[in-house]
Every structure is written in C-alpha cells, then in structure tokens.
C-alpha positions as CSV (number, residue, x, y, z in Angstrom):
1,M,163.1,123.0,0.6
2,S,166.0,121.3,-1.2
3,E,166.0,120.7,-4.9
4,I,165.6,117.0,-4.3
5,A,162.6,117.4,-2.0
6,Q,161.0,119.9,-4.3
7,R,161.4,117.6,-7.4
8,T,160.1,114.6,-5.3
9,E,157.0,116.5,-4.3
10,E,156.4,117.8,-7.8
11,T,156.6,114.2,-9.1
12,R,154.3,112.9,-6.4
13,L,151.7,115.6,-7.3
14,R,152.0,115.0,-11.0
15,L,151.7,111.3,-10.6
16,A,148.6,111.6,-8.3
17,A,146.9,113.8,-10.8
18,G,147.7,111.5,-13.7
19,L,146.7,108.3,-11.7
20,E,143.3,109.6,-10.6
21,P,141.4,108.1,-13.7
22,T,143.2,104.8,-13.2
23,F,142.4,104.5,-9.5
24,G,138.9,106.2,-9.7
25,N,139.4,108.7,-6.9
26,R,142.0,111.2,-5.6
27,E,142.6,109.4,-2.3
28,D,143.8,106.2,-3.9
29,A,145.7,108.1,-6.6
30,D,147.5,110.0,-3.8
31,L,148.2,106.8,-1.9
32,A,149.7,105.2,-5.1
33,A,151.8,108.3,-5.9
34,S,153.1,108.4,-2.4
35,M,154.0,104.7,-2.6
36,L,155.8,105.1,-5.9
37,V,157.9,108.0,-4.7
38,S,158.6,106.3,-1.4
39,W,159.7,103.1,-3.3
40,V,162.2,105.1,-5.4
41,Q,163.5,106.8,-2.3
42,G,164.0,103.4,-0.6
43,E,165.7,102.0,-3.7
44,H,168.2,104.8,-3.8
45,G,169.0,105.3,-0.1
46,D,170.7,108.5,1.1
47,L,171.4,111.0,-1.6
48,I,175.0,111.8,-0.8
49,N,176.7,112.7,-4.0
50,R,175.8,114.2,-7.4
51,G,175.8,110.8,-9.1
52,D,173.3,109.4,-6.6
53,R,171.1,112.5,-7.0
54,A,171.2,112.2,-10.8
55,R,170.2,108.5,-10.7
56,Y,167.4,109.3,-8.2
57,L,166.0,112.1,-10.3
58,A,166.1,109.9,-13.4
59,A,164.3,107.1,-11.5
60,L,161.6,109.6,-10.5
61,E,161.0,110.5,-14.1
62,K,160.5,106.9,-15.1
63,L,157.7,106.3,-12.6
64,P,155.4,104.3,-12.6
65,K,157.5,102.0,-14.8
66,D,159.4,99.0,-13.3
67,V,157.7,99.2,-9.9
68,P,156.7,95.9,-8.3
69,L,153.3,95.0,-7.2
70,P,152.8,95.8,-3.5
71,R,151.8,93.3,-0.9
72,M,148.7,93.9,1.1
73,L,147.5,93.2,4.6
74,C,144.0,93.6,6.1
75,V,144.0,94.3,9.8
76,S,141.0,94.4,12.1
77,T,141.1,97.3,14.6
78,N,138.7,98.5,17.3
79,T,138.3,102.1,18.4
80,Q,135.7,103.6,20.7
81,D,134.4,106.0,18.0
82,L,134.1,103.4,15.1
83,G,133.9,100.1,16.9
84,P,135.4,97.1,15.0
85,H,136.6,97.9,11.5
86,W,139.1,96.8,8.9
87,R,142.0,98.7,7.5
88,V,144.2,97.9,4.5
89,T,147.9,98.4,4.5
90,F,150.1,98.0,1.4
91,A,153.8,97.2,1.6
92,L,156.2,98.2,-1.1
93,G,159.8,97.7,-0.6
94,N,160.5,98.2,3.1
95,T,157.7,100.8,3.7
96,A,154.1,100.2,4.7
97,H,151.3,102.6,3.5
98,E,147.9,102.5,5.1
99,S,144.9,103.2,3.0
100,P,142.7,106.1,4.2
101,W,139.6,103.9,4.0
102,S,138.1,101.7,6.7
103,F,135.7,98.8,6.2
104,L,133.1,97.1,8.3
105,T,134.0,93.6,7.1
106,E,137.1,91.7,6.1
107,V,135.4,90.9,2.8
108,A,134.9,94.6,2.0
109,A,138.5,95.3,2.9
110,N,139.8,92.5,0.7
111,G,137.5,93.7,-2.1
112,Y,139.0,97.2,-1.9
113,A,142.5,95.8,-1.8
114,S,141.8,93.7,-4.9
115,R,140.5,96.7,-6.8
116,F,143.5,98.8,-5.7
117,L,146.0,96.1,-6.8
118,S,144.1,95.7,-10.1
119,S,144.4,99.5,-10.7
120,W,148.1,99.2,-9.8
121,A,148.6,96.5,-12.4
122,K,146.8,98.8,-15.0
123,M,149.1,101.7,-14.0
124,R,152.1,99.5,-14.7
125,G,150.7,98.5,-18.0
126,G,150.0,94.9,-17.0
C-alpha cells in the first residue's frame, strides 16, 4: 500500500471512530468518513508530484472542516427479496455514496436523510 493510500485509510478510520457519537451509529459514521475522504480526493485529483501530495495530506488533516453539505436523493427500488423499498444516496462533489440502510416508505427515507444531514451540519460545527 502506498504512503498516500495508507494515510488516507488511517484518516478515514480515525474520522469514523470520532464521528460515531455525532452520527449515532458506526454505519453512518463510516459513510460520513468515506464521503469526507472521497471529497478531498476529488478536490485534489491525481497526486502526481510532491507538492500535490503535501497539499492532499494537509487537506486530510483538516477534515471535517470546510466540507460542503452533501445533496441527497431518495430512490425507490424493487427487489425480489425485499420488495419495494427506498434507498438514500448522498452526493458530495462528483461522487455518490449510498447509505447502507433501506426503508419501507419515502417518508422514512427522507426522515433518515434529514437526520444524517443534521448530524453532518453538527460535524462541521454548524
């Protein structure tokens, strides 16, 4: 594993552990941490030279500061095993992140998304 990949994963794990109280469960904390790291990666593009790497690593250390609020989308799906259900996807930067949860109704999916985004705002200090 490269130094960049190792530092990225260490940051993701540290963030997830630290965010668990804010989000109320490990799954949502993991989702938020993955979104944060992915956002920094997207903002910094390919890590070609030492200067880019240094800026990227500095940005990782600043997380979760200066991160925008994600957009959310609730989508109805139908599978043979579960029947109709709703999934929530959050978009941050150019990347979509699907929540691990599914819901029986759109109202429940929207309620979850609202709670997640409220926790996100708390994480950012807002």
